[in-house]
Biopython code that builds the backbone (N, CA, C, O; Angstrom):
import numpy as np
from Bio.PDB.StructureBuilder import StructureBuilder

atoms = [
    (1, "UNK", "N", (-64.153, 33.169, -30.645)),
    (1, "UNK", "CA", (-65.391, 33.075, -31.459)),
    (1, "UNK", "C", (-65.168, 31.890, -32.577)),
    (1, "UNK", "O", (-64.336, 31.915, -33.484)),
    (2, "UNK", "N", (-66.090, 30.874, -32.299)),
    (2, "UNK", "CA", (-65.897, 29.678, -33.286)),
    (2, "UNK", "C", (-65.916, 30.153, -34.828)),
    (2, "UNK", "O", (-66.585, 31.088, -35.270)),
    (3, "UNK", "N", (-65.151, 29.419, -35.464)),
    (3, "UNK", "CA", (-65.267, 29.529, -36.927)),
    (3, "UNK", "C", (-66.381, 29.016, -37.613)),
    (3, "UNK", "O", (-66.493, 27.803, -37.787)),
    (4, "UNK", "N", (-67.202, 29.807, -38.013)),
    (4, "UNK", "CA", (-68.572, 29.430, -38.902)),
    (4, "UNK", "C", (-68.300, 28.627, -40.115)),
    (4, "UNK", "O", (-69.005, 27.668, -40.432)),
    (5, "UNK", "N", (-67.180, 29.061, -40.850)),
    (5, "UNK", "CA", (-66.672, 28.540, -42.120)),
    (5, "UNK", "C", (-66.562, 26.817, -41.648)),
    (5, "UNK", "O", (-67.325, 25.980, -42.130)),
    (6, "UNK", "N", (-65.674, 26.533, -40.813)),
    (6, "UNK", "CA", (-65.307, 25.228, -40.470)),
    (6, "UNK", "C", (-66.473, 24.520, -39.855)),
    (6, "UNK", "O", (-66.542, 23.301, -40.013)),
    (7, "UNK", "N", (-67.534, 25.236, -39.073)),
    (7, "UNK", "CA", (-68.723, 24.419, -38.538)),
    (7, "UNK", "C", (-69.680, 24.388, -39.854)),
    (7, "UNK", "O", (-70.662, 23.653, -39.745)),
    (8, "UNK", "N", (-69.549, 24.981, -40.897)),
    (8, "UNK", "CA", (-70.394, 24.648, -41.946)),
    (8, "UNK", "C", (-69.925, 23.546, -42.678)),
    (8, "UNK", "O", (-70.693, 22.700, -43.136)),
    (9, "UNK", "N", (-68.405, 23.500, -42.848)),
    (9, "UNK", "CA", (-67.874, 22.228, -43.709)),
    (9, "UNK", "C", (-68.123, 21.171, -42.688)),
    (9, "UNK", "O", (-68.268, 20.062, -43.203)),
    (10, "UNK", "N", (-68.199, 21.190, -41.611)),
    (10, "UNK", "CA", (-68.466, 19.945, -40.510)),
    (10, "UNK", "C", (-69.828, 19.427, -40.765)),
    (10, "UNK", "O", (-70.129, 18.259, -41.013)),
    (11, "UNK", "N", (-70.699, 20.568, -40.661)),
    (11, "UNK", "CA", (-72.236, 20.210, -40.746)),
    (11, "UNK", "C", (-72.344, 19.614, -42.271)),
    (11, "UNK", "O", (-72.914, 18.528, -42.374)),
    (12, "UNK", "N", (-71.941, 20.117, -43.237)),
    (12, "UNK", "CA", (-72.296, 19.509, -44.795)),
    (12, "UNK", "C", (-71.683, 18.116, -44.461)),
    (12, "UNK", "O", (-72.464, 17.166, -44.415)),
    (13, "UNK", "N", (-70.275, 17.891, -44.210)),
    (13, "UNK", "CA", (-69.681, 16.438, -44.088)),
    (13, "UNK", "C", (-70.716, 15.645, -43.442)),
    (13, "UNK", "O", (-71.267, 14.773, -44.115)),
    (14, "UNK", "N", (-71.084, 15.839, -42.134)),
    (14, "UNK", "CA", (-71.958, 14.972, -41.449)),
    (14, "UNK", "C", (-73.376, 15.024, -42.024)),
    (14, "UNK", "O", (-73.939, 13.929, -42.027)),
    (15, "UNK", "N", (-73.923, 15.829, -42.405)),
    (15, "UNK", "CA", (-75.294, 15.869, -43.140)),
    (15, "UNK", "C", (-75.153, 14.778, -44.541)),
    (15, "UNK", "O", (-76.050, 14.013, -44.897)),
    (16, "UNK", "N", (-73.957, 14.907, -45.136)),
    (16, "UNK", "CA", (-73.911, 13.876, -46.205)),
    (16, "UNK", "C", (-73.911, 12.586, -45.719)),
    (16, "UNK", "O", (-74.632, 11.707, -46.192)),
    (17, "UNK", "N", (-73.079, 12.405, -44.724)),
    (17, "UNK", "CA", (-72.820, 11.035, -44.137)),
    (17, "UNK", "C", (-74.010, 10.484, -43.600)),
    (17, "UNK", "O", (-74.131, 9.265, -43.715)),
    (18, "UNK", "N", (-74.946, 11.138, -43.019)),
    (18, "UNK", "CA", (-76.201, 10.641, -42.518)),
    (18, "UNK", "C", (-77.149, 10.435, -43.210)),
    (18, "UNK", "O", (-77.913, 9.511, -42.931)),
    (19, "UNK", "N", (-77.395, 11.401, -44.518)),
    (19, "UNK", "CA", (-78.566, 11.103, -45.223)),
    (19, "UNK", "C", (-78.230, 10.595, -46.738)),
    (19, "UNK", "O", (-79.139, 10.302, -47.514)),
    (20, "UNK", "N", (-76.982, 10.523, -47.062)),
    (20, "UNK", "CA", (-76.685, 9.938, -48.321)),
    (20, "UNK", "C", (-75.415, 9.047, -48.019)),
    (20, "UNK", "O", (-74.286, 9.340, -48.413)),
    (21, "UNK", "N", (-75.696, 8.045, -47.356)),
    (21, "UNK", "CA", (-74.550, 6.986, -46.904)),
    (21, "UNK", "C", (-73.764, 6.475, -48.314)),
    (21, "UNK", "O", (-72.538, 6.367, -48.331)),
    (22, "UNK", "N", (-74.548, 6.193, -49.416)),
    (22, "UNK", "CA", (-73.667, 5.639, -50.515)),
    (22, "UNK", "C", (-72.885, 6.546, -51.374)),
    (22, "UNK", "O", (-72.006, 6.150, -52.139)),
    (23, "UNK", "N", (-73.244, 7.813, -51.218)),
    (23, "UNK", "CA", (-72.458, 8.965, -51.885)),
    (23, "UNK", "C", (-71.405, 9.176, -50.715)),
    (23, "UNK", "O", (-70.211, 9.244, -51.006)),
    (24, "UNK", "N", (-71.732, 9.258, -49.692)),
    (24, "UNK", "CA", (-70.494, 9.425, -48.644)),
    (24, "UNK", "C", (-69.366, 8.306, -48.768)),
    (24, "UNK", "O", (-68.176, 8.606, -48.679)),
    (25, "UNK", "N", (-69.777, 7.071, -48.966)),
    (25, "UNK", "CA", (-68.845, 5.872, -49.167)),
    (25, "UNK", "C", (-68.093, 6.158, -50.246)),
    (25, "UNK", "O", (-66.866, 6.081, -50.183)),
    (26, "UNK", "N", (-68.826, 6.572, -51.520)),
    (26, "UNK", "CA", (-68.139, 6.870, -52.879)),
    (26, "UNK", "C", (-67.037, 7.877, -52.755)),
    (26, "UNK", "O", (-65.956, 7.757, -53.330)),
    (27, "UNK", "N", (-67.417, 9.026, -51.856)),
    (27, "UNK", "CA", (-66.221, 10.181, -51.681)),
    (27, "UNK", "C", (-65.185, 9.901, -50.813)),
    (27, "UNK", "O", (-64.197, 10.633, -50.756)),
    (28, "UNK", "N", (-65.344, 8.667, -49.963)),
    (28, "UNK", "CA", (-64.435, 8.472, -49.294)),
    (28, "UNK", "C", (-64.631, 8.194, -47.784)),
    (28, "UNK", "O", (-63.732, 7.807, -47.038)),
    (29, "UNK", "N", (-65.757, 8.408, -47.465)),
    (29, "UNK", "CA", (-66.165, 8.067, -45.926)),
    (29, "UNK", "C", (-65.744, 9.034, -44.846)),
    (29, "UNK", "O", (-65.950, 10.247, -44.897)),
    (30, "UNK", "N", (-65.258, 8.522, -44.061)),
    (30, "UNK", "CA", (-64.796, 9.423, -42.880)),
    (30, "UNK", "C", (-63.437, 10.470, -43.362)),
    (30, "UNK", "O", (-63.286, 11.639, -43.006)),
    (31, "UNK", "N", (-62.617, 9.749, -44.180)),
    (31, "UNK", "CA", (-61.452, 10.393, -44.780)),
    (31, "UNK", "C", (-62.164, 11.738, -45.409)),
    (31, "UNK", "O", (-61.782, 12.874, -45.125)),
    (32, "UNK", "N", (-63.155, 11.473, -46.223)),
    (32, "UNK", "CA", (-63.551, 12.844, -47.085)),
    (32, "UNK", "C", (-63.973, 13.686, -45.925)),
    (32, "UNK", "O", (-63.538, 14.834, -46.011)),
    (33, "UNK", "N", (-64.780, 13.414, -44.740)),
    (33, "UNK", "CA", (-64.942, 14.417, -43.764)),
    (33, "UNK", "C", (-63.760, 15.077, -43.051)),
    (33, "UNK", "O", (-63.740, 16.288, -42.830)),
    (34, "UNK", "N", (-62.865, 14.318, -42.730)),
    (34, "UNK", "CA", (-61.627, 14.921, -42.157)),
    (34, "UNK", "C", (-61.022, 15.810, -43.178)),
    (34, "UNK", "O", (-60.767, 16.988, -42.926)),
    (35, "UNK", "N", (-60.798, 15.281, -44.284)),
    (35, "UNK", "CA", (-60.017, 16.041, -45.276)),
    (35, "UNK", "C", (-60.656, 17.509, -45.633)),
    (35, "UNK", "O", (-60.005, 18.545, -45.761)),
    (36, "UNK", "N", (-62.209, 17.352, -45.777)),
    (36, "UNK", "CA", (-62.774, 18.833, -46.085)),
    (36, "UNK", "C", (-62.753, 19.590, -44.770)),
    (36, "UNK", "O", (-62.587, 20.803, -44.889)),
    (37, "UNK", "N", (-62.888, 19.117, -43.549)),
    (37, "UNK", "CA", (-62.743, 20.137, -42.389)),
    (37, "UNK", "C", (-61.330, 20.623, -42.229)),
    (37, "UNK", "O", (-61.111, 21.817, -42.025)),
    (38, "UNK", "N", (-60.362, 19.735, -42.315)),
    (38, "UNK", "CA", (-58.981, 20.184, -42.081)),
    (38, "UNK", "C", (-58.637, 21.250, -43.418)),
    (38, "UNK", "O", (-58.032, 22.303, -43.214)),
    (39, "UNK", "N", (-58.973, 20.953, -44.433)),
    (39, "UNK", "CA", (-58.789, 21.831, -45.513)),
    (39, "UNK", "C", (-59.363, 23.321, -45.214)),
    (39, "UNK", "O", (-58.672, 24.304, -45.480)),
    (40, "UNK", "N", (-60.518, 23.427, -44.708)),
    (40, "UNK", "CA", (-61.218, 24.702, -44.449)),
    (40, "UNK", "C", (-60.555, 25.258, -43.288)),
    (40, "UNK", "O", (-60.423, 26.476, -43.174)),
    (41, "UNK", "N", (-60.048, 24.288, -42.257)),
    (41, "UNK", "CA", (-59.702, 24.973, -40.912)),
    (41, "UNK", "C", (-58.316, 25.542, -41.419)),
    (41, "UNK", "O", (-57.980, 26.687, -41.119)),
    (42, "UNK", "N", (-57.530, 24.731, -42.182)),
    (42, "UNK", "CA", (-56.066, 25.266, -42.485)),
    (42, "UNK", "C", (-56.073, 26.580, -43.263)),
    (42, "UNK", "O", (-55.188, 27.425, -43.131)),
    (43, "UNK", "N", (-57.263, 26.722, -44.190)),
    (43, "UNK", "CA", (-57.390, 27.875, -44.930)),
    (43, "UNK", "C", (-57.770, 29.166, -44.006)),
    (43, "UNK", "O", (-57.265, 30.254, -44.283)),
    (44, "UNK", "N", (-58.532, 29.052, -43.072)),
    (44, "UNK", "CA", (-58.943, 30.127, -42.037)),
    (44, "UNK", "C", (-57.668, 30.692, -41.219)),
    (44, "UNK", "O", (-57.471, 31.851, -40.855)),
    (45, "UNK", "N", (-56.854, 29.544, -41.033)),
    (45, "UNK", "CA", (-55.691, 29.651, -39.973)),
    (45, "UNK", "C", (-54.718, 30.546, -40.877)),
    (45, "UNK", "O", (-54.143, 31.551, -40.460)),
    (46, "UNK", "N", (-54.609, 29.992, -42.283)),
    (46, "UNK", "CA", (-53.382, 30.486, -43.076)),
    (46, "UNK", "C", (-53.815, 32.053, -43.417)),
    (46, "UNK", "O", (-52.916, 32.891, -43.486)),
    (47, "UNK", "N", (-55.138, 32.425, -43.620)),
    (47, "UNK", "CA", (-55.372, 33.686, -43.892)),
    (47, "UNK", "C", (-55.814, 34.566, -42.706)),
    (47, "UNK", "O", (-56.465, 35.599, -42.860)),
    (48, "UNK", "N", (-55.414, 34.083, -41.510)),
    (48, "UNK", "CA", (-55.160, 34.733, -40.306)),
    (48, "UNK", "C", (-56.788, 35.302, -39.998)),
    (48, "UNK", "O", (-57.013, 36.419, -39.533)),
    (49, "UNK", "N", (-57.610, 34.534, -40.273)),
    (49, "UNK", "CA", (-59.022, 34.884, -39.842)),
    (49, "UNK", "C", (-59.581, 34.228, -38.386)),
    (49, "UNK", "O", (-60.457, 34.664, -37.639)),
    (50, "UNK", "N", (-58.871, 33.202, -38.283)),
    (50, "UNK", "CA", (-59.093, 32.449, -37.038)),
    (50, "UNK", "C", (-57.804, 31.697, -36.411)),
    (50, "UNK", "O", (-56.829, 31.417, -37.108)),
    (51, "UNK", "N", (-57.887, 31.395, -35.032)),
    (51, "UNK", "CA", (-56.693, 30.642, -34.589)),
    (51, "UNK", "C", (-57.151, 29.149, -34.774)),
    (51, "UNK", "O", (-58.291, 28.878, -35.151)),
    (52, "UNK", "N", (-56.209, 28.199, -34.490)),
    (52, "UNK", "CA", (-56.731, 26.641, -34.755)),
    (52, "UNK", "C", (-57.649, 26.398, -33.735)),
    (52, "UNK", "O", (-58.561, 25.629, -34.039)),
    (53, "UNK", "N", (-57.648, 26.939, -32.388)),
    (53, "UNK", "CA", (-58.699, 26.695, -31.569)),
    (53, "UNK", "C", (-60.071, 27.176, -31.930)),
    (53, "UNK", "O", (-61.021, 26.674, -31.329)),
    (54, "UNK", "N", (-60.236, 27.887, -32.640)),
    (54, "UNK", "CA", (-61.370, 28.640, -33.118)),
    (54, "UNK", "C", (-61.912, 27.572, -34.108)),
    (54, "UNK", "O", (-63.128, 27.378, -34.094)),
    (55, "UNK", "N", (-61.093, 26.819, -35.014)),
    (55, "UNK", "CA", (-61.551, 25.985, -35.812)),
    (55, "UNK", "C", (-61.867, 24.657, -35.293)),
    (55, "UNK", "O", (-62.667, 23.941, -35.895)),
    (56, "UNK", "N", (-61.300, 24.284, -34.229)),
    (56, "UNK", "CA", (-61.457, 23.222, -33.620)),
    (56, "UNK", "C", (-62.991, 23.066, -33.009)),
    (56, "UNK", "O", (-63.802, 22.163, -33.214)),
    (57, "UNK", "N", (-63.102, 24.166, -32.248)),
    (57, "UNK", "CA", (-64.573, 24.469, -31.670)),
    (57, "UNK", "C", (-65.548, 24.592, -32.824)),
    (57, "UNK", "O", (-66.618, 23.989, -32.745)),
    (58, "UNK", "N", (-65.278, 25.292, -33.841)),
    (58, "UNK", "CA", (-66.143, 25.278, -35.026)),
    (58, "UNK", "C", (-66.592, 24.005, -35.855)),
    (58, "UNK", "O", (-67.624, 23.813, -36.499)),
    (59, "UNK", "N", (-65.455, 23.172, -35.626)),
    (59, "UNK", "CA", (-66.010, 21.777, -36.359)),
    (59, "UNK", "C", (-66.709, 21.093, -35.199)),
    (59, "UNK", "O", (-67.725, 20.486, -35.537)),
    (60, "UNK", "N", (-66.398, 21.049, -33.904)),
    (60, "UNK", "CA", (-67.453, 20.318, -32.876)),
    (60, "UNK", "C", (-68.800, 20.903, -32.987)),
    (60, "UNK", "O", (-69.781, 20.164, -32.893)),
    (61, "UNK", "N", (-68.922, 22.105, -33.170)),
    (61, "UNK", "CA", (-70.201, 22.782, -33.125)),
    (61, "UNK", "C", (-70.891, 22.420, -34.421)),
    (61, "UNK", "O", (-72.084, 22.130, -34.325)),
    (62, "UNK", "N", (-70.422, 22.395, -35.425)),
    (62, "UNK", "CA", (-71.001, 21.953, -36.813)),
    (62, "UNK", "C", (-71.454, 20.467, -36.630)),
    (62, "UNK", "O", (-72.598, 20.055, -36.828)),
    (63, "UNK", "N", (-70.478, 19.793, -36.259)),
    (63, "UNK", "CA", (-70.878, 18.082, -36.016)),
    (63, "UNK", "C", (-71.869, 17.802, -35.159)),
    (63, "UNK", "O", (-72.638, 16.870, -35.397)),
    (64, "UNK", "N", (-71.987, 18.582, -34.031)),
    (64, "UNK", "CA", (-72.953, 18.569, -33.122)),
    (64, "UNK", "C", (-74.438, 19.067, -33.609)),
    (64, "UNK", "O", (-75.480, 18.448, -33.395)),
    (65, "UNK", "N", (-74.339, 20.109, -34.192)),
    (65, "UNK", "CA", (-75.520, 20.666, -34.768)),
    (65, "UNK", "C", (-76.237, 19.528, -35.815)),
    (65, "UNK", "O", (-77.454, 19.342, -35.847)),
    (66, "UNK", "N", (-75.456, 18.954, -36.489)),
    (66, "UNK", "CA", (-75.888, 17.857, -37.435)),
    (66, "UNK", "C", (-76.585, 16.922, -36.910)),
    (66, "UNK", "O", (-77.703, 16.599, -37.310)),
    (67, "UNK", "N", (-75.771, 16.225, -35.637)),
    (67, "UNK", "CA", (-76.398, 15.116, -35.124)),
    (67, "UNK", "C", (-77.613, 15.533, -34.273)),
    (67, "UNK", "O", (-78.562, 14.753, -34.181)),
    (68, "UNK", "N", (-77.633, 16.843, -33.585)),
    (68, "UNK", "CA", (-78.854, 17.059, -32.770)),
    (68, "UNK", "C", (-79.855, 17.462, -33.762)),
    (68, "UNK", "O", (-80.960, 17.365, -33.227)),
    (69, "UNK", "N", (-79.952, 17.861, -34.941)),
    (69, "UNK", "CA", (-81.102, 18.175, -35.874)),
    (69, "UNK", "C", (-81.392, 16.759, -36.320)),
    (69, "UNK", "O", (-82.606, 16.581, -36.410)),
    (70, "UNK", "N", (-80.634, 15.641, -36.644)),
    (70, "UNK", "CA", (-81.021, 14.441, -37.278)),
    (70, "UNK", "C", (-81.662, 13.858, -35.916)),
    (70, "UNK", "O", (-82.590, 13.088, -36.166)),
    (71, "UNK", "N", (-81.435, 14.006, -34.695)),
    (71, "UNK", "CA", (-82.036, 13.261, -33.656)),
    (71, "UNK", "C", (-83.246, 13.747, -33.356)),
    (71, "UNK", "O", (-84.076, 12.927, -32.962)),
    (72, "UNK", "N", (-83.622, 15.099, -33.459)),
    (72, "UNK", "CA", (-84.736, 15.502, -33.087)),
    (72, "UNK", "C", (-85.618, 15.410, -34.322)),
    (72, "UNK", "O", (-86.813, 15.661, -34.169)),
    (73, "UNK", "N", (-85.195, 15.097, -35.463)),
    (73, "UNK", "CA", (-85.863, 14.979, -36.697)),
    (73, "UNK", "C", (-86.584, 16.175, -37.199)),
    (73, "UNK", "O", (-87.792, 16.152, -37.433)),
    (74, "UNK", "N", (-85.790, 17.280, -37.373)),
    (74, "UNK", "CA", (-86.461, 18.639, -37.444)),
    (74, "UNK", "C", (-87.513, 18.532, -38.779)),
    (74, "UNK", "O", (-88.600, 19.108, -38.816)),
    (75, "UNK", "N", (-87.035, 17.784, -39.728)),
    (75, "UNK", "CA", (-88.186, 17.918, -40.926)),
    (75, "UNK", "C", (-89.351, 17.421, -40.806)),
    (75, "UNK", "O", (-90.251, 17.911, -41.489)),
    (76, "UNK", "N", (-89.644, 16.291, -39.884)),
    (76, "UNK", "CA", (-91.075, 16.056, -39.463)),
    (76, "UNK", "C", (-91.688, 17.027, -38.586)),
    (76, "UNK", "O", (-92.903, 17.221, -38.609)),
    (77, "UNK", "N", (-90.859, 17.680, -37.772)),
    (77, "UNK", "CA", (-91.383, 18.726, -36.797)),
    (77, "UNK", "C", (-91.841, 19.950, -37.659)),
    (77, "UNK", "O", (-92.864, 20.535, -37.306)),
    (78, "UNK", "N", (-91.247, 20.321, -38.618)),
    (78, "UNK", "CA", (-91.524, 21.524, -39.472)),
    (78, "UNK", "C", (-92.450, 21.206, -40.698)),
    (78, "UNK", "O", (-93.245, 22.076, -41.056)),
    (79, "UNK", "N", (-92.388, 19.932, -41.402)),
    (79, "UNK", "CA", (-93.376, 19.637, -42.138)),
    (79, "UNK", "C", (-94.671, 19.100, -42.140)),
    (79, "UNK", "O", (-95.550, 19.281, -42.983)),
    (80, "UNK", "N", (-94.710, 18.423, -41.118)),
    (80, "UNK", "CA", (-96.090, 17.739, -40.642)),
    (80, "UNK", "C", (-97.250, 18.889, -40.454)),
    (80, "UNK", "O", (-98.378, 18.908, -40.948)),
    (81, "UNK", "N", (-96.649, 19.796, -39.629)),
    (81, "UNK", "CA", (-98.054, 20.819, -39.372)),
    (81, "UNK", "C", (-98.182, 21.596, -40.401)),
    (81, "UNK", "O", (-99.310, 22.068, -40.541)),
    (82, "UNK", "N", (-97.284, 21.927, -41.282)),
    (82, "UNK", "CA", (-97.304, 22.704, -42.389)),
    (82, "UNK", "C", (-98.185, 21.960, -43.608)),
    (82, "UNK", "O", (-99.023, 22.564, -44.277)),
    (83, "UNK", "N", (-97.889, 20.709, -43.758)),
    (83, "UNK", "CA", (-98.684, 19.865, -44.677)),
    (83, "UNK", "C", (-100.241, 19.801, -44.338)),
    (83, "UNK", "O", (-101.122, 19.893, -45.192)),
    (84, "UNK", "N", (-100.490, 19.604, -42.744)),
    (84, "UNK", "CA", (-101.754, 19.396, -42.230)),
    (84, "UNK", "C", (-102.428, 20.923, -42.498)),
    (84, "UNK", "O", (-103.645, 21.040, -42.639)),
    (85, "UNK", "N", (-101.777, 21.743, -42.538)),
    (85, "UNK", "CA", (-102.359, 23.247, -42.509)),
    (85, "UNK", "C", (-102.916, 23.429, -44.006)),
    (85, "UNK", "O", (-104.025, 23.909, -44.236)),
    (86, "UNK", "N", (-102.036, 22.998, -44.985)),
    (86, "UNK", "CA", (-102.081, 23.056, -46.516)),
    (86, "UNK", "C", (-103.290, 22.114, -46.903)),
    (86, "UNK", "O", (-104.241, 22.540, -47.558)),
    (87, "UNK", "N", (-103.207, 20.908, -46.495)),
    (87, "UNK", "CA", (-103.983, 19.779, -46.880)),
    (87, "UNK", "C", (-104.832, 19.317, -46.004)),
    (87, "UNK", "O", (-104.512, 18.295, -45.397)),
    (88, "UNK", "N", (-106.059, 19.925, -45.741)),
    (88, "UNK", "CA", (-106.822, 19.216, -44.624)),
    (88, "UNK", "C", (-107.469, 17.733, -45.109)),
    (88, "UNK", "O", (-107.616, 17.238, -46.226)),
    (89, "UNK", "N", (-107.732, 17.335, -43.984)),
    (89, "UNK", "CA", (-108.366, 15.809, -44.285)),
    (89, "UNK", "C", (-109.618, 15.929, -44.375)),
    (89, "UNK", "O", (-110.319, 14.941, -44.595)),
]
sb = StructureBuilder()
sb.init_structure("model")
sb.init_model(0)
sb.init_chain("A")
sb.init_seg("    ")
for serial, (resi, resn, name, xyz) in enumerate(atoms, 1):
    if name == "N":
        sb.init_residue(resn, " ", resi, " ")
    sb.init_atom(name, np.array(xyz, "f"), 0.0, 1.0, " ", f" {name:<3s}", serial, name[0])
structure = sb.get_structure()
C-alpha cells in the first residue's frame, strides 16, 4: 500500500513548483522538494508505518497526480461550467 503521507508531500512540492515558481526558487527549488519528500518518507519508515518501497511508490504517485492535474487543467474543467451556471450571459 503506497504511503499517502509521502504522496501528499510530493503533490504539495510539485504543486508549489508548478504554480508558484518564484516561491519555489526562494525555498530552494528541487532541493526543497527532495528534502521534503525524504523527510516525510524517513519519518514513515522510522515509525514503522511503511516500508521504504511504499514511500517510493507514494512519492511517484503524488508527483504523477500533480502533473496529471496540471496537464488536464482541472481548474478550468470545474470552474467554467460552474461560473456559466451561476452567471448567465
